[in-house]
C-alpha positions in Angstrom: 0.0 0.0 0.0 1.4 3.4 -1.0 1.9 6.2 1.5 -0.9 8.7 1.5 0.4 11.5 3.8 2.3 14.3 2.1 3.3 17.9 2.7 1.0 20.5 1.1 2.5 22.9 -1.4 3.4 26.2 0.2 0.8 28.1 -1.8 -2.0 25.8 -0.6 -0.8 26.0 3.0 -0.8 29.8 2.8 -4.4 29.8 1.5 -5.4 27.6 4.4 -3.8 30.0 6.8 -5.4 32.9 5.0 -8.8 31.5 5.9 -8.1 32.2 9.5 -6.2 35.5 9.2 -7.9 37.2 6.2 -11.6 36.9 6.7 -12.6 40.0 4.8 -11.1 43.4 3.7 -11.2 44.7 7.2 -8.8 41.9 8.3 -6.2 43.2 5.8 -6.7 46.8 7.1 -6.1 45.7 10.7 -2.9 43.7 9.8 -1.4 46.4 7.7 -2.1 49.2 10.2 -0.7 47.2 13.1 2.5 46.4 11.1 3.0 50.1 10.4 2.7 50.9 14.1 5.2 48.2 15.0 7.5 49.8 12.4 7.5 53.0 14.5 5.4 55.1 12.1 4.0 58.4 13.3 1.9 59.0 10.1 -0.4 56.4 8.7 -2.5 56.8 5.6 -5.1 54.3 4.5 -6.5 54.3 1.0 -9.5 52.0 0.0 -11.4 51.4 -3.2 -14.7 49.6 -3.4 -14.8 48.8 0.3 -11.4 47.1 0.0 -12.4 44.7 -2.7 -10.3 46.5 -5.4 -7.6 48.2 -3.3 -6.3 48.5 0.3 -3.2 50.5 0.7 -1.3 51.7 3.8 1.5 54.2 3.5 3.6 55.0 6.6 6.7 56.8 7.5 8.1 54.0 9.6 11.6 52.5 9.7 11.3 50.7 6.4 12.9 47.4 5.5 16.1 46.2 4.0 16.0 44.3 0.7 16.4 40.9 2.6 13.8 41.8 5.2 11.4 42.9 2.5 11.6 39.5 0.8 11.5 37.5 4.1 8.4 39.4 5.4 6.3 37.3 3.0 7.5 34.0 4.3 5.3 32.1 6.8 6.3 32.5 10.4 8.8 35.1 9.6 8.7 37.9 12.2 10.9 40.4 13.9 8.7 40.5 17.1 9.8 37.2 18.9 12.7 34.9 19.0 11.6 32.0 21.3 8.6 30.7 23.2 9.4 32.9 26.3 8.8 36.0 24.2 5.1 35.1 23.9 4.6 36.2 27.5 6.4 39.5 27.1 4.8 40.9 23.9 4.3 44.6 23.6 3.9 44.8 19.8 0.7 44.4 17.8 1.8 41.6 15.6 4.0 38.6 16.4 2.8 35.5 14.5 4.5 36.2 11.2 1.5 35.0 9.2 -0.3 38.1 8.0 1.7 39.1 4.9 2.1 35.5 3.7 -1.6 34.9 4.1 -2.5 38.1 2.3 -0.2 37.4 -0.6 -1.8 34.0 -1.0 -5.2 35.5 -1.9 -4.4 38.9 -3.5 -2.0 40.8 -5.7 0.4 42.6 -3.3 2.9 45.3 -4.1 5.4 46.4 -1.4 7.6 49.5 -1.7 9.9 50.1 1.2 13.0 52.1 2.0 15.1 52.7 5.1 16.1 56.3 5.9 19.7 55.3 5.9 19.7 53.9 2.3 19.4 55.7 -1.0 17.4 53.1 -2.8 14.5 51.0 -1.5 12.9 47.7 -2.6 9.9 47.0 -4.7 8.3 43.5 -4.6 5.2 42.3 -6.5 3.6 39.0 -5.4 0.6 37.2 -6.8 -0.8 33.9 -5.5 2.3 33.5 -3.2 4.6 33.8 -6.3 7.1 36.6 -6.7 6.5 38.4 -10.0 9.0 41.3 -9.5 11.8 42.1 -7.1 13.7 45.3 -7.9 15.1 48.5 -6.5 13.1 51.7 -6.5 13.6 55.3 -5.5 11.0 56.8 -3.2 10.4 58.2 0.3 11.5 56.5 3.4 9.0 54.2 5.0 6.7 51.6 3.6 3.8 51.5 1.1 1.9 48.2 0.9 -0.9 47.9 -1.6 -3.3 44.9 -1.7 -5.3 44.6 -4.9 -8.2 42.4 -5.9 -8.6 40.5 -2.7 -9.6 36.8 -3.2 -9.2 37.1 -6.9 -7.9 33.6 -7.1 -10.4 32.2 -4.6 -13.8 33.0 -6.2 -15.8 31.1 -3.6 -14.3 33.3 -0.8 -15.0 36.5 -2.9 -18.6 35.5 -3.4 -19.0 35.4 0.4 -18.1 39.0 0.8 -21.1 41.3 1.7 -22.2 44.5 0.0 -19.8 47.5 -0.1 -21.8 49.2 2.7 -21.3 46.2 5.0 -17.6 45.7 4.2 -16.9 49.4 4.5 -18.6 49.4 7.9 -16.2 46.7 9.1 -13.2 48.6 7.7 -14.3 51.7 9.6 -14.6 49.7 12.8 -11.0 48.4 12.5 -9.6 51.8 11.5 -11.3 53.5 14.4 -10.0 50.9 16.9 -6.4 51.2 15.8 -6.6 55.0 15.7 -8.2 55.1 19.1 -5.5 53.0 20.7 -2.8 55.5 19.3 -4.1 59.0 19.7 -0.6 60.4 19.5 -0.2 59.3 15.9 -1.6 60.8 12.7 -4.2 58.8 10.8 -6.2 59.4 7.6 -8.6 57.3 5.6 -9.7 57.8 2.0 -12.5 55.8 0.3 -12.8 56.1 -3.4 -10.6 59.2 -3.3 -12.9 60.9 -0.7 -11.4 61.7 2.7 -13.4 60.1 5.5 -11.1 60.7 8.5 -8.3 63.2 9.1 -7.0 62.6 12.7 -4.1 64.8 13.8 -2.1 63.7 16.8 -3.6 64.6 20.2 -4.8 63.2 23.5 -7.4 60.4 24.0 -10.3 62.8 24.6 -9.6 64.7 21.3 -9.3 61.4 19.4 -12.7 60.2 20.8 -14.4 63.5 19.8 -12.9 63.4 16.3 -14.1 59.9 15.7 -17.5 59.9 17.4 -18.5 63.5 17.1 -18.3 66.8 19.0 -21.6 66.2 20.8 -19.9 63.5 22.8 -17.4 65.9 24.4 -19.7 67.0 27.3 -20.9 63.4 27.9 -17.5 61.9 28.8 -16.4 61.0 32.3 -12.7 60.4 32.8 -11.6 57.1 34.4 -8.2 56.6 36.1 -7.1 54.0 38.6 -3.7 52.4 39.2 -3.2 49.3 41.3 -0.4 46.8 41.8 -1.9 44.5 39.3 -3.1 46.9 36.5 -3.7 50.4 35.4 -7.2 51.4 34.2 -7.7 54.6 32.2 -10.0 56.1 29.6 -13.5 57.5 29.4 -17.1 56.3 30.0 -20.3 58.0 29.0 -22.7 59.7 31.3 -25.8 57.6 31.9 -28.0 59.9 29.7 -25.8 59.0 26.7 -26.4 55.4 25.7 -27.3 53.4 22.7 -29.8 50.6 22.1 -27.1 48.6 20.2 -23.4 47.9 20.6 -20.8 49.7 18.7 -19.3 52.4 21.0 -17.9 50.1 23.6 -14.1 49.6 23.3 -11.7 47.7 25.5 -7.9 47.8 25.0 -5.4 45.7 26.8 -1.8 47.0 26.4 -3.2 49.1 23.5 -4.6 46.0 21.8 -8.4 46.0 21.1 -10.1 43.0 22.6 -13.7 41.7 22.9 -14.9 40.5 26.3 -18.5 40.0 27.3 -17.2 39.3 30.8 -15.6 42.7 31.2 -18.5 44.4 29.5 -20.7 43.0 32.2 -18.5 44.6 34.8 -18.9 48.0 33.2 -22.6 47.7 32.9 -22.8 46.6 36.5 -21.0 49.7 37.6 -24.0 51.8 36.3 -26.3 50.0 38.7 -29.8 51.4 38.1 -28.6 54.4 36.0 -29.4 52.7 32.7 -32.4 51.0 31.1 -32.0 47.2 31.0 -31.5 47.1 27.2 -29.1 50.0 27.0 -25.4 50.0 26.2 -23.2 52.7 27.8 -20.4 54.4 25.9 -16.8 53.5 27.0 -13.3 53.5 25.8 -11.2 51.8 28.5 -7.5 50.9 28.5 -6.1 48.2 30.7 -2.3 48.2 31.1 -1.1 45.0 32.6 2.1 43.0 32.8 2.2 40.8 29.6 3.2 37.8 31.8 -0.3 38.0 33.4 -2.1 37.5 30.1 -2.1 35.2 27.1 -2.8 36.8 23.8 -1.9 33.7 21.7 -5.5 32.5 21.8 -7.0 33.4 18.3 -5.5 34.4 15.0 -7.3 37.8 15.1 -5.7 38.4 18.6 -9.0 40.0 19.8 -9.4 37.4 22.5 -7.0 37.1 25.5 -6.9 35.3 28.8 -6.1 36.8 32.2 -4.4 34.8 34.9 -7.0 36.2 37.3 -10.0 37.3 35.4 -12.2 37.8 38.5 -9.7 40.3 40.0 -9.7 42.3 36.8 -13.5 42.2 36.7 -13.7 43.5 40.3 -11.1 46.3 39.7 -12.9 47.4 36.5 -16.3 47.6 38.1 -15.2 49.5 41.2 -13.1 51.9 39.1 -16.0 52.8 36.7 -18.4 53.1 39.6 -16.0 55.4 41.5 -15.5 57.6 38.4 -19.3 58.0 38.0 -19.7 58.7 41.7 -16.9 61.3 41.9 -18.6 63.3 39.2 -21.9 63.3 41.1 -23.7 61.2 38.6 -26.6 59.7 40.6 -30.1 58.6 39.7 -32.8 61.3 39.6 -36.5 60.9 40.2 -38.9 62.2 37.5 -41.9 63.2 39.4 -43.8 64.2 36.2 -43.5 60.8 34.6 -46.8 59.0 34.5 -47.1 55.2 35.0 -47.3 53.7 31.5 -50.7 52.0 31.6 -53.3 54.0 33.5 -51.7 57.4 34.4 -51.8 56.6 38.1 -50.5 54.0 40.5 -52.5 50.8 40.9 -54.4 50.9 44.1 -52.6 48.8 46.7 -54.7 46.3 48.7 -55.1 47.6 52.2 -52.6 46.2 54.7 -55.3 46.5 57.3 -57.6 44.3 55.2 -54.9 41.7 54.7 -53.9 41.6 58.4 -57.6 41.4 59.6 -58.0 38.2 57.7 -55.4 36.5 59.9 -57.2 37.2 63.1 -58.3 33.9 64.7 -56.5 31.9 61.9 -54.2 29.1 62.4 -50.4 29.5 62.0 -50.5 28.0 58.6 -53.2 30.5 57.5 -51.0 33.3 58.8 -48.1 32.1 56.8 -50.2 31.7 53.7 -51.6 35.2 54.0 -48.2 36.6 54.5 -47.0 34.9 51.4 -50.0 36.2 49.4 -49.4 39.7 50.7 -45.7 39.5 49.5 -46.9 38.3 46.1 -49.4 41.1 45.8 -46.7 43.6 46.7 -44.5 42.3 43.9 -47.3 42.5 41.4 -48.1 46.0 42.5 -44.5 47.2 42.1 -44.2 45.5 38.7 -47.4 47.1 37.4 -46.3 50.5 38.6 -42.9 50.1 37.0 -44.5 49.8 33.6 -46.0 46.4 33.4 -42.7 44.5 33.4 -44.1 41.7 35.7 -46.5 39.2 34.2 -49.9 39.1 35.8 -51.0 35.7 36.9 -54.2 34.5 35.3 -55.1 32.7 38.5 -55.3 33.9 42.1 -52.2 33.5 44.3 -52.3 30.2 46.2 -54.9 30.2 49.0 -56.7 33.3 47.8 -60.5 33.4 47.8 -62.9 34.9 45.4 -63.7 37.4 48.1 -60.3 39.0 47.5 -60.9 39.6 43.8 -64.3 41.2 44.6 -62.8 44.1 46.4 -64.0 47.4 45.1 -60.4 48.6 44.4 -59.9 45.8 41.9 -63.1 46.7 39.9 -62.2 50.4 40.0 -59.1 49.6 38.0 -61.0 47.6 35.5 -63.7 50.1 35.0 -61.2 53.0 34.6 -59.2 51.1 32.0 -61.8 49.5 29.8 -64.9 51.6 30.3 -66.8 48.4 31.5 -69.1 48.4 34.5 -70.0 45.5 36.8 -72.8 44.9 39.2 -71.0 43.9 42.4 -74.1 42.2 43.8 -75.0 40.1 40.8 -71.5 39.6 39.5 -72.6 40.3 35.9 -71.7 43.1 33.5 -74.5 45.6 33.1 -72.9 47.2 30.0 -70.2 46.1 27.7 -68.5 48.8 25.7 -67.2 47.7 22.3 -64.8 50.6 21.8 -61.1 49.6 21.9 -59.1 50.5 25.0 -55.4 50.3 26.1 -53.7 48.2 28.7 -50.5 49.5 30.2 -50.2 52.0 27.4 -48.8 49.1 25.4 -51.6 46.8 24.1 -54.9 47.6 22.6 -58.0 45.4 23.3 -60.5 45.2 20.5 -63.6 43.1 20.8 -64.6 40.7 17.9 -67.4 38.3 17.5 -65.4 35.2 18.6 -63.6 37.0 21.5 -61.1 39.8 21.3 -57.9 40.9 19.7 -54.9 42.0 21.8 -52.8 44.3 19.6 -49.2 45.4 20.2 -49.5 49.1 19.3 -45.8 49.5 18.6 -45.5 46.5 16.4 -48.6 47.4 14.6 -47.4 51.0 14.1 -44.1 49.7 12.7 -45.9 47.4 10.2 -48.1 50.3 9.0 -45.2 52.8 8.6 -42.9 50.2 7.0 -45.3 49.5 4.2 -46.0 53.2 3.8 -42.3 54.1 3.6 -41.5 51.2 1.4 -44.2 52.3 -1.1 -42.9 55.9 -0.8 -39.3 54.9 -1.7 -40.6 52.9 -4.7 -42.9 55.7 -5.9 -41.2 58.8 -4.4 -44.6 59.9 -3.2 -44.0 61.4 0.3 -44.6 65.1 0.5 -42.1 67.4 2.3 -42.8 70.1 4.9 -40.3 72.9 4.4 -38.6 74.0 7.6 -39.1 77.6 8.6 -35.4 77.7 9.7 -33.0 75.2 8.2 -31.2 73.1 10.7 -27.6 71.9 10.7 -26.7 68.3 11.6 -23.0 67.5 12.3 -22.2 63.8 12.3 -19.2 61.7 13.2 -17.1 61.0 10.0 -18.2 57.4 9.7 -21.9 58.3 9.9 -21.4 61.3 7.5 -19.9 58.9 4.9 -22.9 56.5 5.4 -25.4 59.3 5.0 -23.8 60.5 1.8 -24.2 57.1 0.3 -28.0 57.0 1.0 -28.8 60.7 0.7 -31.1 60.2 -2.4 -33.1 57.5 -0.6 -33.4 59.6 2.6 -34.8 62.5 0.5 -37.3 60.1 -1.1 -38.7 59.5 2.4 -39.8 63.1 2.5 -36.6 64.7 3.9 -34.9 67.6 2.2 -31.2 67.2 3.3 -28.1 68.5 1.5 -24.4 68.4 2.2 -23.1 71.5 3.8 -19.3 70.7 3.8 -17.1 68.4 5.9 -19.3 66.2 8.0 -22.2 68.7 8.3 -25.6 68.5 6.6 -28.4 71.0 6.4 -32.0 70.0 6.8 -34.3 72.1 4.7 -37.5 70.0 5.2 -38.9 66.9 6.7 -41.8 64.4 6.0 -45.1 66.1 6.6 -46.2 63.1 8.7 -43.7 64.0 11.4 -43.9 66.7 14.0 -41.5 69.6 13.6 -38.6 69.7 16.0 -37.5 66.0 15.8 -35.7 66.1 12.4 -32.1 65.8 13.7 -33.0 63.3 16.3 -34.9 61.1 13.9 -32.2 61.2 11.2 -29.6 60.1 13.7 -31.8 57.3 15.0 -32.6 56.2 11.4 -28.8 56.1 10.6 -28.1 54.0 13.7 -30.9 51.6 12.9 -29.7 51.4 9.3 -26.2 50.4 10.5 -27.6 47.7 12.7 -29.5 46.2 9.7 -26.5 46.3 7.4 -25.5 42.7 8.1 -29.0 41.5 7.1 -28.3 42.4 3.4 -31.7 44.0 3.0 -30.9 46.4 0.3 -31.0 50.2 0.8 -34.7 50.6 0.2 -35.9 47.9 2.5 -33.3 48.8 5.2 -34.3 52.4 5.2 -38.0 51.6 5.3 -37.5 49.4 8.3 -35.2 51.9 10.0 -37.6 54.8 9.5 -40.6 52.8 10.6 -38.8 51.6 13.7 -38.0 55.1 14.8 -41.2 56.9 13.8 -43.5 54.3 15.3 -45.7 54.7 18.4 -43.8 54.0 21.6 -44.8 51.8 24.4 -46.5 53.8 27.1 -47.9 56.3 24.6 -51.5 57.0 25.5 -54.1 57.0 22.6 -57.6 58.2 22.3 -60.4 55.9 21.1 -60.3 57.5 17.6 -56.5 57.0 17.4 -56.8 53.4 18.5 -59.6 52.7 16.0 -57.6 54.4 13.2 -54.5 52.2 14.1 -56.6 49.1 13.9 -58.1 50.0 10.6 -54.7 50.8 9.0 -53.2 47.6 10.4 -55.7 45.4 8.7 -55.4 47.3 5.5 -51.7 46.3 5.3 -50.7 43.6 2.9 -49.1 41.7 5.8 -50.8 42.7 9.1 -49.6 39.7 11.2 -46.0 40.7 12.0 -43.8 43.8 12.3 -40.9 44.1 10.0 -38.6 42.7 12.7 -40.9 39.6 13.0 -42.8 40.4 16.2 -46.5 39.6 16.2 -48.7 42.6 15.7 -51.7 40.9 17.4 -53.0 37.8 19.0 -56.6 36.5 19.1 -58.2 35.3 22.4 -61.3 33.1 21.8 -64.2 33.0 24.1 -63.9 29.2 24.3 -60.3 29.7 25.5 -61.5 32.0 28.2 -64.2 29.6 29.3 -61.6 26.9 29.6 -59.4 29.1 31.7 -62.2 30.0 34.1 -63.7 26.5 34.3 -60.5 25.0 35.9 
């Protein structure tokens, strides 16, 4: 029998390695920028075409390479960062594996131009599919220019898996921002299709954060600084009133290396205690400086996952440090005395403690315990309802309760106030049933039908209605525009400004009248006449954020914008409606082509049959 195990050709081995290191154009951006930083560059320029599919080029003023080093840099496991295994636990550089350039050259056409300042001539190398096509001297500036063209040109299957330009550019922006944030003392610029997106002069961390995320964030930053024997924590967190409903502005750096860690994110969120809604993500850019011997970064090819020798200790230090920073700046919860409970406009009447305690007189010890437990459960239900209906109401009485408890006048008062129904306390039958719709918790709408009733989620229903309306408007360009009395200026972070430029025509098809004003500023001349005046800037920013969240879904610009606009213009939970408004919402929902689900897939309504109710009460 012949031998079957053999060494793979170098080109095949490199393509296999590329599958781990080079996942998309953003992976190339990360590797090239980090190499430039390791080379001591103080100026880094990134040029991109077609979201990196056609060209990714990084030009730096670093130390450059000799002719021999230039050629060796494309060999697998060739690196200047480590010499033996012990160096893996003393790494201060960004790269160290020696795989990046070899992997990139296996799946793209790569041109390297490099010259050391001490030499008159530099070296130019052209590589395609791991094969050197040219190796010659050149005359040019000191430093290195590395251009990667036609990524995955020789691996069509991998190229077909790339997303749209919008998605891939979003990932490139993320990688660029992370590297630039970790090195605020260096100059960075980014051009996409010859248009400058970022121009970041050297400065401090606060200036870099403001340049990347926008001037409006400057007043929302809280500095964080703590130094212990184990680690040093520094950076900024956002004030509690500045948060997002989705991730994207939460950055951890360990020894200036960006990492992802749900565990450490939980520590930061825990430091905010009750200062944030449960579904909110605070802003933070936090740096952890720690002895390299206490961490292991050789966990994943992307180097975005690391292990700590004592993760619980880091968690504790991080949580306490952020909490201390928030406390030292007098950021504490405030009570909003004008906020109304979401579902009735007043607190739910609490069962009288005197009534509850009187029931236990003459009762056995077991009865006393049972009533005490029931009282506790009613207290929980009361608190949950007054907090906005977060607790689920039980469909059956608490254990041991009698019908007498549910016949208390207070209970029927709530029912009559919410639904307009009236009950005869003596006979136990309804004397009048009102068929008009009514709200529960400012969240659901109850509408009676012949077989029972519908329970409608007003937010999901509103999203469905608006989604179909905006989708039709984008297809027919039929939304009318209300001209603003005074045009408003909207300044966006560079990444968001670039995104808005790409979809500006579609935004205006929705009824906006927005034009570029120069730089990252836009001017709003008008807004859809279906929207109230005064919310134009806020709505546009929310639509952009929602649009970014949907990019990975590959919906297409039209569908994505319609969903984003509907999501942000829809009725909110807790928004009180009149009878006419509720009836209009119901009529419009069932005029939709697909009234059953919101664009995100949530049910718009459920049907409760009389037979089902009878079964629930018969048991």
